[in-house]
N, CA, C and O of each residue as an XYZ file, in Angstrom:
532
protein
N     139.072     64.163     94.338
C     137.768     64.734     94.652
C     137.741     66.235     94.378
O     136.705     66.778     93.994
N     138.854     66.894     94.568
C     138.923     68.326     94.349
C     138.702     68.681     92.873
O     138.075     69.692     92.556
N     139.229     67.831     91.972
C     139.033     68.074     90.544
C     137.566     67.923     90.145
O     137.081     68.638     89.268
N     136.868     67.003     90.783
C     135.449     66.805     90.502
C     134.656     68.030     90.947
O     133.730     68.458     90.257
N     135.021     68.596     92.104
C     134.358     69.798     92.598
C     134.579     70.973     91.659
O     133.649     71.719     91.353
N     135.813     71.132     91.207
C     136.138     72.230     90.299
C     135.403     72.080     88.973
O     134.880     73.057     88.437
N     135.362     70.877     88.452
C     134.656     70.629     87.195
C     133.159     70.873     87.372
O     132.517     71.456     86.497
N     132.602     70.431     88.494
C     131.180     70.668     88.770
C     130.876     72.149     88.893
O     129.859     72.623     88.387
N     131.755     72.882     89.565
C     131.561     74.324     89.715
C     131.628     75.018     88.360
O     130.822     75.903     88.073
N     132.581     74.619     87.532
C     132.702     75.219     86.203
C     131.472     74.918     85.342
O     130.993     75.777     84.602
N     130.971     73.687     85.451
C     129.782     73.318     84.678
C     128.562     74.125     85.136
O     127.800     74.630     84.312
N     128.387     74.240     86.449
C     127.260     75.021     86.972
C     127.396     76.497     86.614
O     126.409     77.156     86.286
N     128.609     77.005     86.678
C     128.853     78.402     86.322
C     128.544     78.649     84.843
O     127.976     79.682     84.487
N     128.917     77.702     83.990
C     128.631     77.825     82.569
C     127.123     77.830     82.310
O     126.627     78.645     81.532
N     126.399     76.921     82.961
C     124.945     76.873     82.805
C     124.313     78.169     83.316
O     123.374     78.692     82.716
N     124.834     78.673     84.418
C     124.331     79.929     84.977
C     124.526     81.085     83.992
O     123.608     81.874     83.768
N     125.711     81.181     83.411
C     125.993     82.255     82.465
C     125.179     82.109     81.172
O     124.739     83.104     80.596
N     124.987     80.896     80.731
C     124.143     80.668     79.542
C     122.706     81.099     79.851
O     122.056     81.741     79.026
N     122.219     80.746     81.033
C     120.870     81.158     81.435
C     120.734     82.665     81.517
O     119.742     83.225     81.050
N     121.723     83.331     82.108
C     121.680     84.791     82.209
C     121.750     85.442     80.832
O     121.050     86.418     80.563
N     122.593     84.900     79.969
C     122.694     85.429     78.614
C     121.371     85.250     77.869
O     120.931     86.141     77.144
N     120.748     84.095     78.057
C     119.459     83.829     77.419
C     118.398     84.811     77.907
O     117.628     85.345     77.109
N     118.360     85.048     79.216
C     117.405     86.003     79.775
C     117.659     87.395     79.207
O     116.716     88.101     78.850
N     118.924     87.790     79.123
C     119.262     89.114     78.596
C     118.841     89.251     77.134
O     118.248     90.259     76.751
N     119.142     88.251     76.327
C     118.790     88.307     74.905
C     117.270     88.337     74.728
O     116.752     89.123     73.935
N     116.562     87.487     75.461
C     115.103     87.459     75.336
C     114.468     88.754     75.847
O     113.438     89.186     75.328
N     115.073     89.372     76.856
C     114.579     90.659     77.344
C     114.753     91.735     76.278
O     113.856     92.549     76.058
N     115.900     91.736     75.623
C     116.132     92.702     74.542
C     115.139     92.466     73.401
O     114.608     93.421     72.833
N     114.889     91.206     73.067
C     113.926     90.887     72.006
C     112.523     91.362     72.399
O     111.799     91.923     71.576
N     112.148     91.137     73.650
C     110.825     91.581     74.117
C     110.723     93.101     74.099
O     109.682     93.653     73.741
N     111.803     93.779     74.484
C     111.808     95.245     74.437
C     111.666     95.731     72.992
O     110.904     96.655     72.709
N     112.400     95.104     72.097
C     112.326     95.495     70.686
C     110.930     95.247     70.129
O     110.420     96.063     69.361
N     110.310     94.144     70.500
C     108.953     93.856     70.036
C     107.969     94.902     70.551
O     107.073     95.332     69.824
N     108.137     95.303     71.788
C     107.245     96.321     72.348
C     107.454     97.672     71.666
O     106.487     98.379     71.381
N     108.702     98.030     71.406
C     108.989     99.281     70.696
C     108.418     99.212     69.282
O     107.905    100.207     68.769
N     108.505     98.034     68.650
C     107.936     97.866     67.308
C     106.424     98.091     67.333
O     105.871     98.729     66.437
N     105.768     97.570     68.350
C     104.314     97.758     68.477
C     103.986     99.243     68.641
O     103.024     99.740     68.057
N     104.794     99.945     69.440
C     104.569    101.379     69.633
C     104.704    102.123     68.304
O     103.869    102.963     67.970
N     105.762    101.810     67.549
C     105.954    102.482     66.261
C     104.881    102.090     65.248
O     104.441    102.914     64.447
N     104.465    100.827     65.291
C     103.449    100.354     64.360
C     102.105    101.043     64.606
O     101.411    101.433     63.667
N     101.752    101.184     65.887
C     100.493    101.836     66.245
C     100.609    103.356     66.269
O      99.604    104.067     66.296
N     101.828    103.835     66.261
C     102.112    105.267     66.307
C     101.448    105.917     67.526
O     100.914    107.025     67.469
N     101.511    105.158     68.642
C     100.895    105.630     69.878
C     101.653    105.036     71.065
O     101.922    103.836     71.112
N     101.986    105.895     72.012
C     102.654    105.453     73.226
C     101.649    105.552     74.370
O     101.107    106.620     74.652
N     101.416    104.421     75.018
C     100.492    104.411     76.147
C     101.266    104.189     77.440
O     102.432    103.793     77.429
N     100.601    104.448     78.532
C     101.214    104.215     79.835
C     101.551    102.736     80.013
O     102.565    102.402     80.626
N     100.725    101.863     79.492
C     100.977    100.422     79.576
C     102.285    100.068     78.875
O     103.064     99.257     79.376
N     102.525    100.682     77.712
C     103.772    100.425     76.985
C     104.981    100.885     77.794
O     105.982    100.175     77.888
N     104.880    102.058     78.368
C     105.998    102.592     79.152
C     106.278    101.741     80.385
O     107.435    101.470     80.708
N     105.219    101.320     81.073
C     105.419    100.497     82.264
C     105.994     99.129     81.901
O     106.823     98.588     82.632
N     105.556     98.577     80.784
C     106.101     97.294     80.352
C     107.579     97.429     79.978
O     108.386     96.560     80.309
N     107.928     98.503     79.298
C     109.335     98.736     78.966
C     110.166     98.937     80.235
O     111.318     98.508     80.307
N     109.575     99.589     81.227
C     110.271     99.776     82.494
C     110.526     98.436     83.172
O     111.599     98.224     83.737
N     109.558     97.536     83.123
C     109.740     96.202     83.703
C     110.866     95.460     82.969
O     111.716     94.829     83.598
N     110.860     95.543     81.641
C     111.932     94.900     80.875
C     113.292     95.485     81.238
O     114.277     94.757     81.362
N     113.336     96.792     81.406
C     114.589     97.452     81.766
C     115.071     96.995     83.140
O     116.268     96.794     83.346
N     114.145     96.833     84.071
C     114.506     96.345     85.403
C     115.050     94.911     85.342
O     116.009     94.582     86.040
N     114.450     94.075     84.523
C     114.952     92.703     84.369
C     116.354     92.728     83.785
O     117.237     92.005     84.245
N     116.557     93.556     82.774
C     117.877     93.663     82.156
C     118.911     94.192     83.158
O     120.041     93.706     83.198
N     118.525     95.180     83.962
C     119.427     95.722     84.984
C     119.748     94.673     86.043
O     120.869     94.618     86.551
N     118.769     93.847     86.373
C     118.997     92.797     87.364
C     120.010     91.774     86.845
O     120.898     91.343     87.582
N     119.874     91.391     85.584
C     120.833     90.455     84.990
C     122.222     91.081     84.959
O     123.212     90.424     85.279
N     122.291     92.333     84.579
C     123.574     93.040     84.513
C     124.225     93.125     85.888
O     125.421     92.872     86.030
N     123.442     93.479     86.894
C     123.974     93.574     88.254
C     124.426     92.223     88.769
O     125.432     92.121     89.470
N     123.677     91.182     88.420
C     124.047     89.838     88.844
C     125.379     89.414     88.209
O     126.228     88.816     88.870
N     125.547     89.729     86.926
C     126.810     89.398     86.265
C     127.965     90.210     86.839
O     129.080     89.703     86.965
N     127.703     91.458     87.184
C     128.746     92.339     87.712
C     129.181     91.929     89.114
O     130.377     91.859     89.401
N     128.214     91.658     89.987
C     128.541     91.400     91.388
C     128.627     89.915     91.731
O     129.259     89.549     92.722
N     128.003     89.063     90.933
C     128.005     87.636     91.242
C     126.945     87.256     92.264
O     126.851     86.098     92.672
N     126.145     88.239     92.676
C     125.089     87.968     93.652
C     123.767     88.489     93.094
O     123.719     89.534     92.445
N     122.707     87.748     93.356
C     121.388     88.165     92.903
C     120.830     89.175     93.904
O     120.620     88.847     95.072
N     120.592     90.404     93.443
C     120.027     91.398     94.360
C     118.569     91.065     94.658
O     117.747     90.973     93.747
N     118.261     90.890     95.914
C     116.928     90.463     96.312
C     115.900     91.559     96.060
O     114.743     91.273     95.753
N     116.319     92.803     96.189
C     115.366     93.903     96.050
C     114.888     94.095     94.611
O     113.759     94.538     94.398
N     115.709     93.777     93.633
C     115.332     94.019     92.235
C     114.056     93.276     91.829
O     113.166     93.895     91.245
N     113.931     91.983     92.113
C     112.663     91.322     91.759
C     111.470     91.912     92.515
O     110.346     91.903     92.012
N     111.716     92.421     93.714
C     110.632     93.050     94.455
C     110.204     94.355     93.801
O     109.013     94.663     93.751
N     111.168     95.124     93.300
C     110.835     96.342     92.551
C     110.017     95.986     91.300
O     109.031     96.646     90.974
N     110.447     94.947     90.626
C     109.737     94.506     89.421
C     108.309     94.092     89.776
O     107.373     94.394     89.036
N     108.142     93.407     90.896
C     106.813     92.982     91.317
C     105.911     94.183     91.616
O     104.733     94.181     91.260
N     106.463     95.202     92.267
C     105.667     96.397     92.569
C     105.217     97.074     91.279
O     104.052     97.445     91.138
N     106.147     97.231     90.339
C     105.793     97.866     89.063
C     104.762     97.016     88.309
O     103.824     97.553     87.720
N     104.937     95.697     88.331
C     103.992     94.820     87.636
C     102.595     94.897     88.257
O     101.598     94.938     87.537
N     102.524     94.917     89.569
C     101.215     95.036     90.226
C     100.578     96.403     89.954
O      99.375     96.502     89.713
N     101.395     97.443     89.997
C     100.878     98.781     89.695
C     100.388     98.849     88.252
O      99.349     99.445     87.967
N     101.141     98.237     87.350
C     100.737     98.209     85.938
C      99.401     97.482     85.782
O      98.518     97.937     85.056
N      99.266     96.362     86.462
C      98.019     95.601     86.412
C      96.851     96.440     86.933
O      95.772     96.453     86.341
N      97.081     97.146     88.056
C      96.024     97.976     88.623
C      95.634     99.105     87.671
O      94.451     99.394     87.493
N      96.625     99.734     87.069
C      96.360    100.861     86.169
C      95.598    100.402     84.934
O      94.642    101.053     84.511
N      96.018     99.285     84.358
C      95.407     98.830     83.115
C      94.024     98.230     83.300
O      93.180     98.323     82.409
N      93.789     97.621     84.441
C      92.524     96.918     84.649
C      91.657     97.612     85.701
O      90.825     96.976     86.348
N      91.859     98.909     85.865
C      91.173     99.664     86.913
C      89.650     99.551     86.816
O      88.975     99.448     87.840
N      89.114     99.569     85.625
C      87.658     99.546     85.449
C      87.049     98.204     85.828
O      85.887     98.143     86.232
N      87.818     97.129     85.702
C      87.293     95.789     85.967
C      87.577     95.291     87.383
O      87.165     94.189     87.743
N      88.270     96.088     88.182
C      88.617     95.650     89.540
C      87.499     95.990     90.507
O      87.021     97.123     90.551
N      87.089     94.996     91.280
C      86.133     95.292     92.335
C      86.887     95.784     93.575
O      88.118     95.798     93.602
N      86.148     96.176     94.573
C      86.749     96.789     95.764
C      87.722     95.847     96.463
O      88.813     96.266     96.849
N      87.350     94.599     96.629
C      88.192     93.652     97.364
C      89.477     93.333     96.605
O      90.543     93.205     97.207
N      89.374     93.207     95.304
C      90.577     92.936     94.512
C      91.517     94.146     94.557
O      92.734     93.988     94.647
N      90.949     95.340     94.494
C      91.755     96.556     94.576
C      92.456     96.643     95.931
O      93.636     96.984     96.006
N      91.729     96.336     96.990
C      92.338     96.340     98.325
C      93.414     95.266     98.445
O      94.460     95.494     99.053
N      93.160     94.108     97.870
C      94.153     93.038     97.910
C      95.426     93.407     97.167
O      96.528     93.150     97.650
N      95.277     94.011     95.992
C      96.450     94.449     95.232
C      97.202     95.550     95.968
O      98.433     95.560     95.998
N      96.459     96.470     96.556
C      97.093     97.549     97.319
C      97.842     96.990     98.526
O      98.954     97.419     98.832
N      97.224     96.038     99.200
C      97.888     95.409    100.349
C      99.126     94.642     99.903
O     100.137     94.635    100.604
N      99.054     94.004     98.752
C     100.215     93.276     98.228
C     101.371     94.234     97.954
O     102.518     93.951     98.301
N     101.062     95.356     97.335
C     102.105     96.350     97.060
C     102.687     96.866     98.368
O     103.903     97.016     98.490
N     101.834     97.138     99.340
C     102.311     97.621    100.636
C     103.224     96.600    101.311
O     104.263     96.967    101.860
N     102.851     95.346    101.274
C     103.676     94.297    101.896
C     105.027     94.187    101.194
O     106.060     94.054    101.850
N     105.022     94.243     99.864
C     106.288     94.160     99.123
C     107.168     95.363     99.432
O     108.376     95.217     99.621
N     106.574     96.548     99.485
C     107.349     97.753     99.797
C     107.917     97.670    101.210
O     109.063     98.057    101.437
N     107.134     97.174    102.154
C     107.653     96.993    103.517
C     108.805     95.982    103.537
O     109.779     96.166    104.267
N     108.697     94.929    102.744
C     109.792     93.954    102.650
C     111.043     94.618    102.081
O     112.151     94.357    102.550
N     110.874     95.469    101.079
C     112.021     96.188    100.509
C     112.669     97.061    101.575
O     113.894     97.098    101.695
N     111.847     97.763    102.345
C     112.392     98.627    103.399
C     113.127     97.819    104.466
O     114.185     98.234    104.938
N     112.578     96.680    104.844
C     113.234     95.828    105.843
C     114.565     95.311    105.308
O     115.567     95.314    106.023
N     114.577     94.872    104.070
C     115.820     94.372    103.474
C     116.844     95.492    103.384
O     118.016     95.291    103.705
N     116.412     96.665    102.951
C     117.321     97.812    102.840
C     117.865     98.197    104.207
O     119.061     98.458    104.338
N     117.020     98.237    105.219
C     117.458     98.543    106.576
C     118.472     97.506    107.063
O     119.479     97.846    107.685
N     118.189     96.242    106.771
C     119.126     95.193    107.168
C     120.473     95.329    106.489
O     121.504     95.076    107.112
N     120.486     95.724    105.219
C     121.758     95.910    104.516
C     122.537     97.101    105.058
O     123.768     97.080    105.091
N     121.825     98.131    105.479
C     122.510     99.307    106.030
C     122.985     99.040    107.455
O     124.123     99.353    107.807
N     122.119     98.469    108.258
C     122.438     98.242    109.671
C     123.397     97.076    109.878
O     124.265     97.131    110.750
N     123.246     96.030    109.089
C     124.073     94.828    109.237
C     124.669     94.435    107.886
O     124.273     93.418    107.317
N     125.605     95.212    107.368
C     126.170     94.895    106.043
C     127.016     93.623    106.088
O     127.604     93.271    107.110
N     127.052     92.943    104.924
C     127.845     91.727    104.812
C     129.327     92.046    104.735
O     130.163     91.226    105.115
N     129.645     93.194    104.259
C     131.032     93.578    104.060
C     131.115     94.761    103.131
O     130.121     95.441    102.877
N     132.303     95.001    102.626
C     132.527     96.154    101.753
C     131.686     96.083    100.479
O     131.171     97.105    100.025
N     131.544     94.914     99.906
C     130.822     94.764     98.632
C     129.316     94.979     98.812
O     128.619     95.235     97.830
N     128.801     94.880    100.036
C     127.369     95.033    100.261
C     126.923     96.482    100.132
O     125.744     96.738     99.886
N     127.825     97.427    100.289
C     127.454     98.838    100.235
C     127.207     99.296     98.802
O     126.584    100.337     98.596
N     127.674     98.550     97.814
C     127.478     98.917     96.416
C     126.076     98.595     95.940
O     125.608     99.208     94.981
N     125.393     97.661     96.570
C     124.087     97.202     96.094
C     122.978     97.987     96.741
O     121.804     97.742     96.462
């Protein structure tokens, strides 16, 4: 039974690494496509910069996950905040008051969740490796 567990763990680990590698490669391709669009249009907009920042955060999350073996919970929350802010900035003219308030409240809730998670990691660390994240 122990050999079956080890083989299953190795298979799952392989699938996990293939998935992470795929995400990393596709993120690099998406970043390159966005940079190509910037060079093609010969114009850099705030939307382009925010999108590149989101791609960079995804790439950093994959890198951190490969380095530590643990998925940092705060990274997707950071990405969500940037994505919501990007949406608000780009679609500001088409947003009505209630949608703007809803998006603002969503960002506030996510930021509060980040603060709670960060406080929990500082106040109740899992161990030595938790201080690096």
